[in-house]
C-alpha positions, -999 to 999 in steps of 0.1 A, spaced: 292 -678 -215 278 -698 -244 244 -713 -237 244 -751 -240 220 -769 -262 202 -786 -234 201 -754 -214 181 -735 -241 144 -737 -236 139 -727 -273 156 -759 -284 135 -783 -264 122 -811 -285 88 -807 -268 84 -774 -286 94 -789 -319 68 -817 -315 41 -792 -305 50 -769 -334 46 -798 -358 15 -814 -343 -8 -786 -332 -9 -767 -366 -17 -800 -383 -45 -806 -358 -58 -771 -364 -59 -777 -401 -78 -810 -397 -103 -794 -375 -107 -764 -398 -111 -785 -429 -136 -808 -411 -157 -779 -398 -155 -761 -432 -169 -793 -449 -197 -794 -423 -205 -757 -430 -205 -762 -467 -229 -791 -463 -252 -770 -442 -251 -741 -466 -258 -763 -496 -287 -779 -476 -300 -744 -467 -303 -734 -504 -320 -767 -514 -344 -767 -484 -353 -730 -488 -359 -736 -525 -382 -765 -517 -403 -744 -492 -405 -716 -518 -417 -739 -546 -444 -753 -523 -454 -717 -514 -457 -707 -551 -478 -738 -558 -501 -729 -529 -504 -693 -542 -519 -708 -574 -543 -729 -553 -552 -697 -532 -560 -677 -563 -583 -705 -575 -602 -703 -542 -604 -665 -543 -618 -666 -579 -643 -693 -569 -656 -673 -540 -657 -641 -560 -677 -658 -587 -701 -674 -562 -707 -639 -546 -722 -627 -579 -746 -656 -583 -782 -643 -582 -793 -669 -556 -765 -657 -533 -771 -620 -540 -808 -626 -532 -800 -645 -500 -821 -675 -512 -814 -703 -488 -826 -732 -509 -813 -721 -543 -779 -712 -527 -776 -746 -509 -784 -765 -541 -758 -745 -560 -732 -750 -533 -738 -788 -534 -733 -788 -571 -700 -768 -569 -686 -789 -540 -693 -821 -559 -675 -809 -590 -645 -791 -575 -619 -814 -558 -608 -806 -523 -639 -786 -512 -654 -800 -480 -683 -775 -479 -696 -741 -490 -718 -720 -467 -734 -685 -467 -741 -666 -435 -758 -634 -427 -737 -605 -414 -747 -617 -379 -729 -650 -385 -761 -672 -388 -757 -698 -416 -787 -697 -440 -773 -719 -468 -749 -748 -470 -737 -775 -494 -742 -800 -465 -772 -806 -443 -771 -782 -413 -790 -771 -382 -790 -736 -368 -753 -726 -368 -734 -694 -361 -700 -686 -375 -697 -651 -359 -668 -662 -337 -647 -676 -366 -616 -657 -376 -622 -659 -414 -658 -646 -409 -648 -617 -388 -620 -606 -411 -640 -609 -443 -667 -588 -428 -645 -561 -412 -621 -558 -442 -648 -563 -468 -624 -585 -487 -612 -621 -492 -600 -635 -459 -583 -667 -446 -590 -685 -414 -571 -711 -393 -573 -748 -385 -607 -757 -373 -632 -785 -368 -663 -779 -388 -697 -773 -372 -716 -786 -403 -710 -821 -416 -694 -834 -384 -663 -822 -366 -640 -826 -396 -605 -809 -397 -605 -783 -425 -591 -749 -434 -616 -721 -443 -616 -691 -466 -643 -663 -466 -655 -637 -490 -681 -609 -484 -712 -606 -505 -718 -568 -511 -750 -551 -521 -749 -524 -550 -739 -498 -525 -709 -518 -514 -723 -527 -480 -718 -564 -468 -750 -583 -468 -736 -618 -463 -704 -638 -461 -694 -669 -481 -672 -696 -465 -653 -723 -484 -637 -750 -463 -609 -771 -479 -602 -807 -469 -568 -808 -453 -557 -838 -474 -562 -815 -505 -533 -794 -493 -510 -824 -495 -514 -825 -533 -489 -796 -534 -460 -820 -526 -472 -856 -527 -449 -864 -556 -418 -848 -541 -390 -873 -533 -375 -868 -498 -345 -883 -480 -352 -906 -450 -365 -887 -420 -373 -855 -440 -406 -838 -440 -428 -812 -458 -455 -795 -437 -481 -767 -437 -492 -748 -406 -517 -720 -400 -507 -686 -386 -507 -701 -350 -483 -729 -359 -510 -756 -359 -503 -784 -385 -526 -785 -415 -506 -811 -433 -475 -833 -427 -458 -854 -453 -449 -882 -449 -476 -888 -423 -464 -895 -387 -496 -893 -367 -478 -907 -335 -453 -878 -334 -465 -851 -358 -503 -853 -359 -524 -828 -379 -543 -803 -358 -515 -801 -332 -488 -773 -328 -454 -779 -344 -423 -781 -323 -418 -749 -302 -382 -744 -315 -395 -744 -351 -423 -720 -343 -399 -697 -325 -381 -692 -358 -413 -679 -375 -421 -656 -345 -387 -641 -347 -388 -636 -385 -423 -639 -399 -414 -637 -436 -390 -666 -442 -361 -683 -424 -338 -712 -419 -326 -728 -387 -316 -759 -367 -344 -772 -345 -353 -802 -324 -385 -815 -340 -416 -831 -323 -402 -866 -328 -370 -857 -309 -348 -856 -340 -327 -826 -349 -334 -812 -384 -324 -782 -406 -357 -765 -413 -367 -738 -438 -401 -720 -440 -419 -695 -462 -448 -673 -451 -480 -670 -472 -500 -638 -472 -532 -627 -488 -517 -594 -498 -484 -575 -492 -483 -559 -458 -508 -583 -442 -499 -608 -415 -491 -643 -427 -520 -667 -425 -501 -699 -434 -465 -712 -434 -448 -738 -457 -421 -759 -440 -395 -783 -452 -369 -801 -431 -340 -826 -435 -323 -845 -406 -290 -828 -396 -272 -862 -393 -282 -870 -429 -267 -837 -442 -235 -840 -421 -229 -877 -424 -202 -875 -450 -183 -846 -435 -185 -862 -400 -171 -895 -413 -141 -878 -428 -135 -856 -398 -136 -886 -374 -111 -906 -395 -86 -877 -396 -90 -871 -359 -83 -907 -350 -51 -906 -370 -40 -874 -354 -48 -887 -319 -23 -915 -323 4 -890 -333 -4 -866 -304 -2 -894 -278 32 -905 -291 44 -869 -291 31 -862 -256 48 -893 -241 82 -882 -254 77 -846 -245 67 -855 -209 99 -876 -204 121 -849 -219 104 -820 -202 106 -836 -168 144 -837 -170 150 -803 -185 121 -780 -173 98 -794 -147 123 -800 -119 141 -766 -122 107 -748 -124 95 -765 -92 124 -748 -74 113 -714 -88 77 -721 -78 87 -727 -42 104 -692 -42 74 -675 -57 52 -690 -30 74 -674 -5 70 -641 -24 33 -646 -22 35 -648 16 53 -614 16 88 -629 21 108 -610 -6 141 -621 10 135 -657 0 159 -673 -26 158 -710 -19 178 -733 -41 174 -714 -73 195 -728 -101 227 -710 -109 230 -722 -144 239 -702 -175 208 -710 -195 174 -692 -196 164 -708 -162 195 -694 -146 188 -660 -161 152 -663 -148 164 -671 -113 186 -640 -112 157 -619 -125 135 -632 -96 160 -618 -71 159 -584 -88 121 -586 -90 118 -592 -53 138 -561 -45 116 -540 -69 84 -555 -54 93 -544 -19 97 -508 -31 65 -509 -52 43 -523 -23 46 -491 -3 38 -470 -34 8 -492 -42 -7 -486 -7 -5 -449 -12 -21 -451 -47 -50 -472 -34 -58 -446 -8 -59 -418 -34 -82 -438 -58 -106 -448 -30 -110 -412 -20 -118 -403 -57 -143 -432 -59 -161 -423 -27 -163 -385 -34 -171 -386 -71 -201 -364 -82 -211 -392 -106 -226 -425 -95 -200 -453 -98 -207 -490 -99 -182 -519 -104 -197 -552 -116 -183 -586 -123 -182 -591 -161 -191 -628 -157 -219 -628 -132 -230 -591 -137 -232 -588 -98 -221 -556 -82 -188 -556 -63 -185 -519 -53 -208 -488 -52 -200 -452 -42 -223 -430 -21 -236 -410 -51 -250 -441 -69 -266 -452 -37 -283 -419 -35 -295 -421 -72 -309 -455 -68 -322 -453 -32 -303 -483 -20 -277 -487 7 -243 -500 -3 -250 -533 14 -282 -537 -6 -265 -529 -39 -237 -554 -33 -263 -581 -32 -278 -571 -65 -268 -572 -102 -273 -553 -135 -307 -569 -140 -320 -553 -107 -315 -516 -116 -330 -515 -150 -368 -518 -159 -379 -549 -177 -386 -530 -210 -349 -519 -212 -333 -550 -196 -322 -567 -229 -306 -535 -242 -289 -528 -209 -274 -563 -208 -263 -561 -245 -245 -528 -237 -229 -544 -207 -215 -572 -227 -205 -550 -257 -175 -532 -241 -141 -548 -250 -105 -539 -242 -99 -506 -224 -121 -484 -247 -147 -462 -231 -183 -470 -240 -209 -442 -240 -246 -450 -236 -271 -422 -236 -306 -420 -220 -304 -455 -204 -336 -462 -182 -327 -470 -146 -351 -481 -118 -349 -468 -82 -357 -489 -51 -392 -473 -50 -399 -484 -86 -396 -450 -102 -377 -446 -134 -349 -421 -142 -326 -418 -172 -288 -418 -171 -259 -413 -194 -235 -442 -186 -198 -442 -194 -182 -476 -190 -148 -492 -192 -131 -525 -183 -109 -529 -153 -92 -558 -136 -101 -562 -99 -81 -587 -80 -78 -608 -112 -115 -606 -120 -126 -588 -152 -150 -561 -141 -169 -532 -156 -168 -497 -142 -199 -477 -149 -202 -440 -143 -238 -428 -141 -251 -393 -146 -288 -385 -141 -302 -368 -173 -339 -373 -167 -347 -335 -170 -327 -332 -202 -345 -362 -217 -379 -348 -208 -370 -315 -225 -358 -333 -256 -390 -353 -259 -412 -322 -254 -393 -304 -282 -394 -334 -305 -432 -337 -300 -438 -300 -305 -418 -300 -338 -440 -327 -353 -475 -320 -339 -501 -293 -338 -499 -275 -304 -537 -271 -300 -551 -305 -311 -521 -328 -308 -526 -339 -344 -497 -342 -369 -485 -309 -383 -475 -301 -419 -440 -314 -413 -451 -348 -400 -478 -350 -426 -453 -345 -455 -431 -372 -441 -458 -398 -438 -473 -388 -472 -440 -394 -489 -436 -427 -471 -471 -438 -481 -464 -429 -518 -431 -448 -516 -449 -479 -503 -477 -476 -528 -452 -476 -557 -439 -509 -545 -472 -525 -536 -493 -512 -565 -518 -496 -542 -535 -461 -539 -529 -432 -516 -557 -407 -509 -554 -371 -496 -585 -354 -482 -586 -316 -475 -613 -307 -450 -626 -272 -441 -653 -266 -416 -683 -248 -430 -690 -214 -414 -665 -220 -386 -657 -182 -386 -693 -174 -376 -691 -199 -346 -657 -185 -336 -669 -149 -337 -702 -157 -319 -689 -178 -290 -652 -167 -287 -619 -181 -296 -617 -204 -265 -649 -220 -276 -636 -223 -311 -604 -240 -299 -625 -266 -279 -646 -272 -310 -614 -277 -331 -601 -303 -305 -635 -321 -306 -635 -322 -344 -599 -335 -344 -608 -363 -320 -638 -373 -341 -617 -374 -372 -592 -397 -355 -619 -420 -343 -635 -421 -378 -605 -431 -399 -582 -462 -397 -552 -465 -374 -530 -466 -405 -543 -432 -417 -530 -398 -405 -551 -368 -395 -532 -335 -396 -541 -298 -389 -526 -272 -412 -540 -242 -393 -573 -226 -385 -601 -250 -394 -582 -268 -422 -575 -305 -417 -558 -330 -440 -565 -367 -438 -539 -391 -454 -555 -424 -465 -526 -449 -469 -526 -484 -485 -560 -481 -503 -568 -513 -523 -589 -494 -549 -597 -458 -559 -633 -460 -550 -625 -464 -513 -617 -426 -511 -653 -416 -517 -666 -441 -492 -643 -429 -465 -651 -392 -473 -688 -400 -470 -682 -416 -436 -663 -386 -424 -691 -362 -435 -717 -383 -418 -698 -385 -385 -690 -347 -385 -727 -340 -390 -735 -356 -357 -741 -329 -329 -712 -319 -307 -717 -309 -271 -693 -281 -262 -696 -261 -229 -733 -268 -226 -741 -260 -262 -753 -284 -289 -733 -275 -320 -743 -288 -355 -713 -288 -379 -708 -296 -415 -677 -296 -436 -665 -293 -472 -642 -321 -483 -619 -323 -513 -599 -353 -524 -570 -363 -546 -556 -397 -554 -522 -411 -561 -512 -421 -588 -542 -408 -607 -538 -371 -598 -501 -367 -590 -469 -385 -579 -457 -363 -550 -472 -350 -517 -472 -313 -525 -492 -319 -557 -518 -341 -540 -524 -316 -512 -528 -287 -537 -553 -307 -558 -572 -318 -527 -574 -281 -517 -588 -272 -552 -614 -300 -549 -624 -288 -514 -631 -253 -527 -652 -268 -555 -672 -286 -528 -678 -253 -510 -689 -236 -543 -713 -265 -549 -732 -259 -516 -710 -271 -487 -714 -303 -467 -702 -324 -495 -672 -342 -511 -656 -334 -544 -628 -355 -560 -603 -336 -580 -604 -336 -618 -584 -317 -643 -612 -293 -651 -609 -277 -616 -575 -264 -625 -589 -243 -652 -610 -223 -627 -581 -214 -605 -577 -221 -568 -596 -191 -553 -623 -200 -529 -642 -187 -499 -634 -193 -463 -658 -205 -436 
């Protein structure tokens, strides 16, 4: 029979209205949100450019400070540690150079012996800039501080070491800048209402804030925690939306300032503009369009409600009554289902056929549930089912209870966070939330925590399942702790010397190539030192190989303790060691480190009740002076080491081209 117009659900006016109104609403929302996003992206470019320009201006100011301190370090009065002459000279410089609050000179113990301002006995040994200038033997920056000379005045300090002819620090110069001097970087920059430009030190303490707002953004206090969290997450540069100290939401950009590439930032440049100022135009247009659309939707809904009540709601209510009977297990219920020829009549007849099918399926389902429960309980893998929303466990089989050491009742009161150690919790939760659809997710070597606190590793296969209408995650755990331990042992043996635990040739080559690659970009130097113990064969033959092995281990430890953490000590075999010196600021540093190594090795070693006096021959090569690849640098360092042996042992020789003319032959021991 032909379906009547009013009997066809597809022809309802409600659908026509909704098909016309909802897409229009979606377009309005999309266009409004797109305009907001474009406004934010445009603001991000402009604010980031402003912060970058301020940073570049500061870098010029920084270089002027560096040059000033470097020049002062060469002044005879400073070199001679003359208190009166140095103080007079400091007063003259501070009076002529704008922005300088004070200049001081301190001994290596931190005691101030000269100052441009009147001072009493004062120590700077605890100041960050003093410690770093002394330990790095180079220009260093400090942090926000209140001065100890000239009253407790807010300043920002820089320091520079005064070196004697041998390159050993003999004093430290400190230059403190007035904080208002920093504001000259941007005092002429026009800003929208509510915007700001600020400078902070490496801890997030304000050094300057423009325009000044002492009641909400005082100098010397930390910036808003949300803003500082951006810099902690990405120390180089960034952009974000934060709630500022005055309670107003702003879009903020920042740029880090470093003394040299690779070093930690010591200062940050900030710029921010109120979010409502940026989005004002886009929000006004969006609100206007939404109000117009709201009126149209109200009219459409009123008409659809009246029409739907007559043609859909009342017949559907009858169907709902029947489905409620079905839900109670009465599959014989039919009620007053409509017997019309339209879609609702067809649906009513389908309900009857569905009831018959459900009655047959219910018995089959009971049987399937029993089979699956048996598989779940007897599985050789640990099985856990967790709610996807709350991450709380809903089911656990005996094997996972045995793995984790909990009873099933205990596990059902726990969640994903309770079976993973803190160090792996974030990754475990991320993996938990990553799985989508019905695809199987494989996670290898996931750390898990037992009830007694011990850790084991498991391979976890996971999938999504629907449990009584709740999206859940089924995890299958397999303990792989022994396999992981074997893999880690093999990985370590492949990259380290078995006797000393030092890097082997493979790991050395890898780190050497990385160091050269970094030096190419940062315009720095890489040093390679080849070390051979003098007369080690005699000691080995006299006291035995076990004694010799202990001696090699002691030498390895002494070498590691002598060089920097960034350097690499490797053993190539026998009594041959290689020291990789990465990120050297100048070529002269190689000889200084080599001399330090020889002095430390010459100190007596106490092995098995014997006092052993060792010396070594040390050869060195330098990137980029001697070569551009690791193999060449190692070969040239080896040639230089043999030259040191020929010259009398217990000395250092740096490679030069003339060594290559004499060949590479040398003596051992």
